[in-house]
MARBAKOL-7888 format. One record per residue: residue number from 1; residue in one letter; chain; x, y, z of N, C-alpha, C, O in turn. Coordinates in pm, whole numbers. Each point is the difference from the previous one (the first is absolute). Layout:
BEGIN
+-----+------+------+--------+--------+--------+--------+--------+--------+--------+--------+--------+--------+--------+--------+
: pos : code : unit :    nxx :    nyy :    nzz :   caxx :   cayy :   cazz :    cxx :    cyy :    czz :    oxx :    oyy :    ozz :
+-----+------+------+--------+--------+--------+--------+--------+--------+--------+--------+--------+--------+--------+--------+
: NUM :    A :    A :      X :      Y :      Z :      X :      Y :      Z :      X :      Y :      Z :      X :      Y :      Z :
...
+-----+------+------+--------+--------+--------+--------+--------+--------+--------+--------+--------+--------+--------+--------+
REM end
This chain:
BEGIN
+-----+------+------+--------+--------+--------+--------+--------+--------+--------+--------+--------+--------+--------+--------+
: pos : code : unit :    nxx :    nyy :    nzz :   caxx :   cayy :   cazz :    cxx :    cyy :    czz :    oxx :    oyy :    ozz :
+-----+------+------+--------+--------+--------+--------+--------+--------+--------+--------+--------+--------+--------+--------+
:   1 :    X :    A :   4018 :   2705 :    752 :     27 :    136 :    -67 :   -109 :     14 :    -88 :    -67 :    -99 :    -27 :
:   2 :    X :    A :     39 :    212 :    -23 :   -108 :     57 :    -99 :     51 :    -20 :   -136 :    117 :    -28 :    -25 :
:   3 :    X :    A :   -209 :     44 :    -62 :     42 :     -8 :   -156 :    108 :     92 :    -19 :    106 :    -41 :    -47 :
:   4 :    X :    A :   -123 :    164 :     80 :    101 :    106 :    -35 :    117 :    -28 :     44 :     89 :     28 :    -80 :
:   5 :    X :    A :    -47 :    -81 :    198 :    128 :    -33 :     44 :     59 :   -130 :    -79 :    119 :    -10 :    -30 :
:   6 :    X :    A :   -211 :    -83 :      3 :     17 :   -121 :    -72 :     50 :     43 :   -151 :    101 :    -49 :    -52 :
:   7 :    X :    A :   -174 :    133 :     -3 :     43 :     59 :   -135 :    142 :     65 :      6 :     90 :    -22 :    -81 :
:   8 :    X :    A :    -83 :    102 :    184 :    137 :     69 :      6 :    111 :   -106 :     13 :     99 :     -1 :    -73 :
:   9 :    X :    A :   -119 :    -78 :    160 :    119 :   -113 :     23 :     19 :   -113 :   -105 :    100 :    -71 :     -7 :
:  10 :    X :    A :   -210 :     63 :    -74 :     19 :    -94 :   -118 :     17 :     72 :   -130 :     19 :    -64 :   -104 :
:  11 :    X :    A :    -24 :    182 :    104 :     32 :     66 :   -126 :   -110 :    -14 :    -97 :     15 :     33 :   -118 :
:  12 :    X :    A :   -132 :    -85 :    168 :   -127 :    -21 :   -109 :    -99 :    109 :     40 :    -16 :     46 :    113 :
:  13 :    X :    A :    -52 :     -9 :   -233 :   -118 :    103 :     46 :   -116 :    -88 :     85 :    -16 :   -122 :    -14 :
:  14 :    X :    A :    -58 :    204 :     99 :   -111 :    -63 :     75 :   -104 :    -71 :   -104 :    -51 :   -109 :     23 :
:  15 :    X :    A :     30 :    176 :   -124 :    -87 :    -68 :   -101 :     42 :   -134 :    -49 :    -84 :    -88 :    -17 :
:  16 :    X :    A :    211 :     69 :     -5 :     45 :   -143 :    -40 :      0 :    -91 :     89 :    -16 :   -117 :    -32 :
:  17 :    X :    A :     38 :    163 :    185 :    -18 :    -84 :    110 :   -145 :    -45 :      4 :    -24 :   -118 :     26 :
:  18 :    X :    A :    -72 :    205 :    -51 :   -117 :    -44 :     13 :    -43 :    -86 :   -111 :    -84 :    -86 :     24 :
:  19 :    X :    A :    128 :     98 :   -133 :    -26 :    -90 :   -101 :     59 :   -149 :     25 :    -61 :   -104 :    -23 :
:  20 :    X :    A :    180 :    115 :     69 :     63 :   -134 :     34 :    -87 :    -68 :    121 :     -7 :   -123 :      4 :
:  21 :    X :    A :    -50 :    193 :     81 :    -76 :    -43 :     87 :   -144 :    -53 :    -60 :    -49 :   -106 :     37 :
:  22 :    X :    A :     -8 :    188 :   -128 :   -129 :    -42 :    -67 :     11 :   -139 :    -91 :    -93 :    -80 :     -9 :
:  23 :    X :    A :    223 :     62 :    -59 :     11 :   -116 :    -67 :     59 :   -116 :     75 :     23 :   -104 :    -63 :
:  24 :    X :    A :      7 :    113 :    203 :     24 :   -101 :     84 :    144 :    -14 :     15 :     40 :   -103 :     54 :
:  25 :    X :    A :     55 :    202 :    -99 :    152 :    -34 :     14 :     44 :     34 :    149 :    106 :    -37 :     51 :
:  26 :    X :    A :   -197 :    108 :      4 :     48 :     63 :    135 :   -141 :    -18 :     96 :   -109 :     26 :    -51 :
:  27 :    X :    A :    118 :    -63 :    164 :   -119 :    -11 :     92 :     58 :     62 :    133 :     56 :    -71 :     84 :
:  28 :    X :    A :    -73 :    196 :    -72 :     42 :     62 :    127 :   -102 :    -35 :     97 :   -110 :    -45 :    -35 :
:  29 :    X :    A :    147 :     68 :    172 :    -98 :     -6 :     94 :    -86 :    131 :     14 :     50 :    102 :    -47 :
:  30 :    X :    A :   -166 :    -93 :    103 :    -93 :    114 :      0 :    -16 :     16 :    159 :    -20 :    -92 :     80 :
:  31 :    X :    A :     33 :    235 :    -50 :    -18 :     36 :    144 :   -150 :     -2 :     26 :    -88 :    -23 :    -82 :
:  32 :    X :    A :     73 :     51 :    211 :   -171 :    -13 :     50 :    -58 :     91 :    -94 :    -97 :    -41 :    -64 :
:  33 :    X :    A :    141 :    160 :     43 :    -76 :     98 :    -84 :      7 :    -32 :   -147 :    -60 :     76 :    -76 :
:  34 :    X :    A :    125 :   -181 :     24 :    -21 :    -41 :   -122 :    107 :     37 :    -89 :      9 :    -45 :   -114 :
:  35 :    X :    A :     84 :    138 :    172 :    118 :     43 :    -77 :     98 :   -108 :    -23 :     16 :    -88 :     83 :
:  36 :    X :    A :     55 :     94 :   -206 :    105 :   -102 :    -25 :    117 :     33 :     93 :     42 :    116 :      6 :
:  37 :    X :    A :     15 :   -219 :     71 :    113 :    -12 :     78 :    108 :    -73 :    -65 :     -8 :   -123 :      6 :
:  38 :    X :    A :    109 :    175 :    -69 :    104 :    -58 :    -65 :    134 :    -40 :     90 :     64 :     85 :     60 :
:  39 :    X :    A :    -35 :   -207 :    -60 :    114 :    -32 :     79 :    142 :     19 :    -78 :      7 :     38 :   -116 :
:  40 :    X :    A :     84 :    -64 :    181 :    145 :     -6 :    -56 :      0 :    -94 :    -99 :     61 :     28 :   -103 :
:  41 :    X :    A :   -119 :   -141 :    111 :      7 :   -124 :    -90 :    -86 :     49 :   -123 :     28 :    -42 :   -112 :
:  42 :    X :    A :   -134 :    131 :    131 :    -64 :     40 :   -117 :     65 :     89 :    -86 :    -20 :     -2 :   -122 :
:  43 :    X :    A :    111 :     94 :    185 :     82 :     96 :    -64 :    100 :    -78 :    -78 :     34 :     38 :   -112 :
:  44 :    X :    A :     16 :   -148 :    168 :    110 :    -55 :    -48 :    -78 :    -76 :   -135 :     65 :      5 :   -105 :
:  45 :    X :    A :   -174 :    -61 :    102 :    -62 :    -58 :   -102 :    -23 :    105 :   -120 :     30 :    -26 :   -117 :
:  46 :    X :    A :    -84 :    144 :    158 :      5 :    105 :    -98 :    102 :     51 :    -79 :    -17 :     46 :   -113 :
:  47 :    X :    A :    151 :    -54 :    186 :    121 :     10 :    -50 :     37 :   -104 :    -86 :     62 :     32 :   -102 :
:  48 :    X :    A :    -87 :   -152 :    125 :      1 :   -127 :    -79 :    -68 :      6 :   -137 :     48 :    -44 :   -104 :
:  49 :    X :    A :   -175 :    109 :    121 :    -85 :     19 :   -117 :     49 :    110 :    -91 :    -13 :     -6 :   -123 :
:  50 :    X :    A :     68 :    104 :    187 :     53 :    132 :    -65 :    114 :    -63 :    -88 :      6 :     16 :   -122 :
:  51 :    X :    A :     77 :    -84 :    192 :    140 :    -39 :    -82 :    -53 :   -115 :   -123 :     42 :      6 :   -115 :
:  52 :    X :    A :   -120 :    -87 :    151 :    -57 :    -97 :    -84 :    -60 :     58 :   -127 :     32 :    -40 :   -113 :
:  53 :    X :    A :   -121 :    137 :    137 :    -62 :     80 :   -114 :    102 :     70 :    -76 :     -5 :      0 :   -123 :
:  54 :    X :    A :    105 :     65 :    191 :    107 :     72 :    -77 :     74 :    -78 :   -106 :     45 :     44 :   -106 :
:  55 :    X :    A :    -39 :   -179 :    157 :     70 :    -95 :    -93 :    -84 :    -45 :   -110 :     49 :    -74 :    -85 :
:  56 :    X :    A :   -178 :    113 :     78 :    -88 :    -39 :    -98 :   -106 :   -113 :     23 :    -91 :    -27 :    -79 :
:  57 :    X :    A :    118 :    -36 :    199 :   -107 :   -103 :     27 :   -144 :     61 :     16 :    -25 :    107 :     55 :
:  58 :    X :    A :    -74 :   -199 :   -118 :   -127 :     40 :     -3 :    -62 :    -24 :    137 :     65 :    -64 :     82 :
:  59 :    X :    A :   -185 :    108 :    -51 :    -55 :     -4 :    119 :    -24 :   -154 :     44 :     12 :    -45 :    114 :
:  60 :    X :    A :    -49 :    -22 :   -227 :    -18 :   -153 :     38 :    149 :    -59 :     21 :      7 :    -94 :     79 :
:  61 :    X :    A :     86 :    127 :   -124 :    132 :    -52 :      6 :     47 :     52 :    148 :     72 :    -76 :     65 :
:  62 :    X :    A :   -110 :    204 :    -11 :     27 :     36 :    126 :    -88 :    -76 :     99 :     47 :    -22 :    111 :
:  63 :    X :    A :   -176 :    -22 :   -141 :    -62 :    -67 :     80 :     61 :   -156 :     32 :    -16 :    -64 :    104 :
:  64 :    X :    A :     82 :     30 :   -210 :     83 :   -154 :     -4 :    120 :     37 :    105 :     21 :    -68 :    100 :
:  65 :    X :    A :     47 :    173 :   -131 :    128 :     18 :     64 :    -23 :     34 :    143 :     85 :    -39 :     80 :
:  66 :    X :    A :   -195 :    110 :    -32 :    -40 :     13 :    134 :    -30 :   -126 :     80 :     32 :    -19 :    117 :
:  67 :    X :    A :   -102 :    -72 :   -204 :    -34 :   -131 :     64 :    114 :    -62 :     34 :     12 :    -44 :    114 :
:  68 :    X :    A :     99 :     29 :   -219 :    119 :    -65 :     43 :     72 :     71 :    101 :     64 :    -65 :     83 :
:  69 :    X :    A :    -66 :    204 :    -80 :     59 :     74 :     99 :    -47 :    -52 :    150 :     80 :    -18 :     91 :
:  70 :    X :    A :   -214 :     -1 :    -79 :    -68 :    -38 :    113 :     32 :   -147 :     44 :    -12 :    -42 :    115 :
:  71 :    X :    A :     51 :    -24 :   -213 :     17 :   -168 :      7 :    134 :    -21 :     59 :     98 :     12 :    -74 :
:  72 :    X :    A :    -81 :    -44 :    205 :    128 :    -28 :     40 :     57 :   -146 :    -52 :    115 :    -40 :     18 :
:  73 :    X :    A :   -215 :    -25 :    -83 :     48 :   -139 :    -45 :     23 :     15 :   -139 :     19 :   -105 :    -61 :
:  74 :    X :    A :    -17 :    219 :     -9 :     -2 :      8 :   -156 :    134 :    -37 :    -40 :     97 :     15 :     75 :
:  75 :    X :    A :    -90 :    -65 :   -195 :    130 :    -19 :    -71 :     38 :    111 :    -86 :    -85 :     57 :    -67 :
:  76 :    X :    A :    215 :    -21 :     65 :     56 :    114 :    -71 :    -16 :    -27 :   -141 :      8 :     93 :    -80 :
:  77 :    X :    A :    -31 :   -219 :     41 :    -10 :    -30 :   -159 :   -139 :     57 :    -38 :    -15 :     44 :   -114 :
:  78 :    X :    A :    -90 :    -42 :    203 :   -128 :     57 :    -42 :     12 :    154 :    -29 :    -60 :     52 :    -94 :
:  79 :    X :    A :    145 :     22 :    185 :      8 :    127 :    -10 :     82 :     28 :   -148 :    -34 :     82 :    -85 :
:  80 :    X :    A :    147 :   -170 :     81 :     92 :     36 :   -121 :    -91 :    -28 :   -124 :     14 :     75 :    -97 :
:  81 :    X :    A :    -92 :   -161 :     91 :    -85 :    -35 :   -119 :    -76 :    127 :    -40 :      1 :     34 :   -119 :
:  82 :    X :    A :    -69 :     40 :    215 :    -81 :    110 :    -26 :    100 :    119 :    -51 :    -31 :     78 :    -89 :
:  83 :    X :    A :    149 :    -76 :    154 :     96 :    104 :    -59 :     45 :    -37 :   -126 :      8 :     87 :    -88 :
:  84 :    X :    A :     22 :   -204 :     65 :     49 :    -46 :   -135 :   -112 :     42 :   -114 :     30 :     56 :   -105 :
:  85 :    X :    A :   -148 :    -90 :    139 :   -118 :     32 :    -87 :     18 :    144 :    -46 :     20 :     31 :   -118 :
:  86 :    X :    A :    -29 :     64 :    228 :     -2 :    135 :    -16 :    119 :     52 :    -75 :    -16 :     92 :    -81 :
:  87 :    X :    A :    142 :   -150 :    104 :    121 :     21 :    -78 :    -27 :    -29 :   -150 :     29 :     86 :    -84 :
:  88 :    X :    A :    -81 :   -199 :     50 :    -17 :    -33 :   -139 :   -113 :     90 :    -68 :     13 :     36 :   -117 :
:  89 :    X :    A :   -107 :     -5 :    182 :    -95 :    102 :    -40 :     74 :    133 :    -16 :    -28 :     68 :    -98 :
:  90 :    X :    A :    112 :    -29 :    178 :     65 :    137 :    -29 :     98 :     -5 :   -127 :     15 :     98 :    -73 :
:  91 :    X :    A :     54 :   -225 :     54 :     79 :    -18 :   -117 :    -78 :     -1 :   -116 :     49 :     43 :   -104 :
:  92 :    X :    A :   -175 :    -90 :    108 :    -68 :    -14 :   -125 :    -44 :    146 :    -39 :      6 :     44 :   -115 :
:  93 :    X :    A :    -55 :     28 :    230 :    -41 :    149 :    -29 :    124 :     74 :    -58 :     -4 :     75 :    -98 :
:  94 :    X :    A :    111 :   -104 :    166 :    120 :     79 :    -47 :     29 :    -21 :   -154 :     16 :     91 :    -81 :
:  95 :    X :    A :    -13 :   -226 :     52 :     11 :    -36 :   -148 :   -104 :     62 :    -93 :     36 :     42 :   -110 :
:  96 :    X :    A :   -155 :    -34 :    148 :   -104 :     62 :    -83 :     16 :    143 :      0 :    -32 :     57 :   -104 :
:  97 :    X :    A :     77 :     13 :    201 :     36 :    140 :     -6 :    118 :     20 :   -105 :     -6 :     85 :    -89 :
:  98 :    X :    A :    107 :   -167 :    106 :    119 :     13 :    -82 :    -37 :    -15 :   -151 :     56 :     67 :    -87 :
:  99 :    X :    A :   -147 :   -153 :     63 :    -44 :    -10 :   -145 :    -89 :    116 :    -38 :     15 :     47 :   -113 :
: 100 :    X :    A :   -111 :      8 :    200 :    -56 :    118 :    -46 :     98 :    119 :     -2 :    -23 :     84 :    -87 :
: 101 :    X :    A :    127 :    -64 :    168 :     83 :    112 :    -12 :     68 :    -21 :   -143 :     -3 :     92 :    -82 :
: 102 :    X :    A :     63 :   -212 :     53 :     62 :    -13 :   -132 :    -83 :     24 :   -113 :     49 :     63 :    -94 :
: 103 :    X :    A :   -174 :   -107 :     86 :    -89 :     26 :    -88 :     -1 :    159 :    -31 :     29 :     48 :   -109 :
: 104 :    X :    A :    -68 :     27 :    228 :    -19 :    137 :     -2 :    111 :     76 :    -42 :    -15 :    100 :    -70 :
: 105 :    X :    A :    136 :   -143 :    112 :    126 :     49 :    -31 :     13 :     -3 :   -157 :     33 :    103 :    -59 :
: 106 :    X :    A :    -60 :   -223 :    -13 :      7 :    -17 :   -135 :    -98 :     97 :    -66 :     42 :     56 :   -102 :
: 107 :    X :    A :   -152 :    -31 :    140 :    -97 :     93 :    -53 :     47 :    123 :     17 :     -8 :     70 :   -101 :
: 108 :    X :    A :     58 :    -20 :    200 :     55 :    137 :     22 :    125 :     25 :    -86 :     19 :    109 :    -54 :
: 109 :    X :    A :     52 :   -195 :     44 :    138 :      7 :    -76 :    -45 :    -10 :   -149 :     84 :     37 :    -82 :
: 110 :    X :    A :   -203 :    -81 :     34 :    -17 :     31 :   -131 :    -97 :     97 :    -32 :    -50 :     -1 :   -113 :
: 111 :    X :    A :     15 :     85 :    195 :    -88 :    121 :    -13 :    109 :    114 :    -23 :     96 :     17 :     75 :
: 112 :    X :    A :   -123 :     60 :   -189 :     86 :    108 :     -8 :     -8 :    125 :     85 :    100 :     69 :     20 :
: 113 :    X :    A :   -229 :    -37 :     33 :    -31 :     93 :     99 :     17 :    139 :    -62 :     44 :     94 :     66 :
: 114 :    X :    A :    -81 :    -84 :   -199 :      5 :    116 :    -71 :   -128 :     63 :    -27 :    -97 :    -30 :     69 :
: 115 :    X :    A :     86 :    114 :   -164 :   -141 :     67 :    -25 :    -79 :    -69 :   -105 :   -103 :     47 :    -47 :
: 116 :    X :    A :    162 :   -171 :     10 :    -85 :    -83 :    -95 :   -113 :    -68 :     58 :     10 :    -36 :    117 :
: 117 :    X :    A :   -107 :     13 :   -175 :   -120 :    -86 :     41 :     26 :   -137 :     52 :    -44 :    -51 :    103 :
: 118 :    X :    A :    132 :     -4 :   -202 :     11 :   -150 :     24 :     66 :    -30 :    126 :     96 :     67 :     38 :
: 119 :    X :    A :   -150 :   -175 :     37 :     77 :    -19 :    133 :     -7 :   -162 :     29 :   -108 :    -52 :     28 :
: 120 :    X :    A :    206 :    -11 :    -36 :     -4 :   -139 :     44 :    -53 :    -43 :    116 :    -48 :   -113 :      9 :
: 121 :    X :    A :     51 :    200 :     91 :    -70 :    -33 :    140 :   -138 :      2 :    -21 :    -70 :    -86 :     54 :
: 122 :    X :    A :     18 :    181 :   -132 :   -170 :    -16 :    -16 :    -31 :    -94 :    -85 :   -103 :    -65 :     20 :
: 123 :    X :    A :    189 :     37 :   -136 :    -22 :   -124 :    -75 :     12 :   -116 :     70 :    -80 :    -91 :    -23 :
: 124 :    X :    A :    180 :     78 :    116 :     14 :   -134 :     90 :   -116 :    -17 :     83 :    -52 :   -110 :     16 :
: 125 :    X :    A :      9 :    223 :     41 :   -112 :    -14 :    111 :   -128 :    -22 :    -55 :    -89 :    -59 :     62 :
: 126 :    X :    A :     76 :    107 :   -186 :   -128 :    -24 :    -86 :      0 :   -145 :    -67 :   -102 :    -38 :    -58 :
: 127 :    X :    A :    201 :    -32 :     64 :      0 :   -135 :    -74 :     29 :     17 :   -146 :    -27 :    -92 :    -78 :
: 128 :    X :    A :     85 :    212 :     34 :     24 :      7 :   -145 :    153 :     -5 :    -39 :     49 :    -16 :   -111 :
: 129 :    X :    A :     10 :     34 :    231 :    149 :     13 :     -8 :     91 :   -108 :     50 :    -38 :   -117 :     -6 :
: 130 :    X :    A :    152 :    146 :     51 :     86 :    -86 :     53 :     -5 :    -57 :    145 :     93 :    -61 :     54 :
: 131 :    X :    A :   -222 :     92 :      5 :      5 :    -72 :    128 :      5 :   -151 :      9 :     73 :    -61 :     78 :
: 132 :    X :    A :   -156 :      3 :   -166 :    -10 :   -128 :    -26 :    132 :    -72 :    -42 :     32 :   -113 :     39 :
: 133 :    X :    A :     39 :    191 :   -123 :    143 :    -51 :    -26 :     91 :     15 :    122 :     84 :    -85 :     29 :
: 134 :    X :    A :   -103 :    190 :     37 :     82 :     28 :    131 :    -33 :    -96 :    111 :     83 :    -33 :     85 :
: 135 :    X :    A :   -213 :    -12 :    -89 :    -43 :    -86 :     88 :     52 :   -145 :    -45 :     36 :    -82 :     83 :
: 136 :    X :    A :    -35 :     61 :   -196 :     65 :   -133 :    -44 :    142 :    -16 :     25 :     48 :   -109 :     30 :
: 137 :    X :    A :     33 :    238 :    -44 :    133 :    -18 :     27 :     29 :     -3 :    153 :    116 :    -13 :     39 :
: 138 :    X :    A :   -202 :     22 :     35 :     14 :     16 :    152 :    -90 :   -108 :     54 :    -46 :     15 :    114 :
: 139 :    X :    A :     13 :   -128 :   -187 :    -78 :   -113 :     45 :   -126 :     31 :     56 :    -42 :    -76 :     87 :
: 140 :    X :    A :    -41 :    190 :   -127 :   -134 :     29 :     36 :   -100 :    -23 :   -104 :   -120 :     20 :     20 :
: 141 :    X :    A :    164 :    -57 :   -123 :    -83 :    -19 :   -123 :   -101 :   -113 :     -2 :    -70 :    -18 :   -100 :
+-----+------+------+--------+--------+--------+--------+--------+--------+--------+--------+--------+--------+--------+--------+
REM end
């Protein structure tokens, strides 16, 4: 099948499919006239990549996962280790975002939001106000 059909069936743009081919994640056959010729297996791998990327796996992690996908002798422990590492990374990012949210919430709560020029948010962002104390309160200092 051509790249347009593969794109339609996989849910990925043709540009992304070409990129995956360029970086070696996918190697479709070429017809006699040089056009890419995607198989059903290629489309399945494209869907696999699309799902993996949507879960936050990097291109290199996807490369590892595809390698394990193709390896019929793989150990599921290898796949689980990659997934656990990604889960730990997501948990770290969530904790960081929660800290940032708490810090910003603190700054917003302490700003009167009126017609006076003094503003704890500006002071905090400029390093003159309570951003540092807010950071210290939330383990960011």
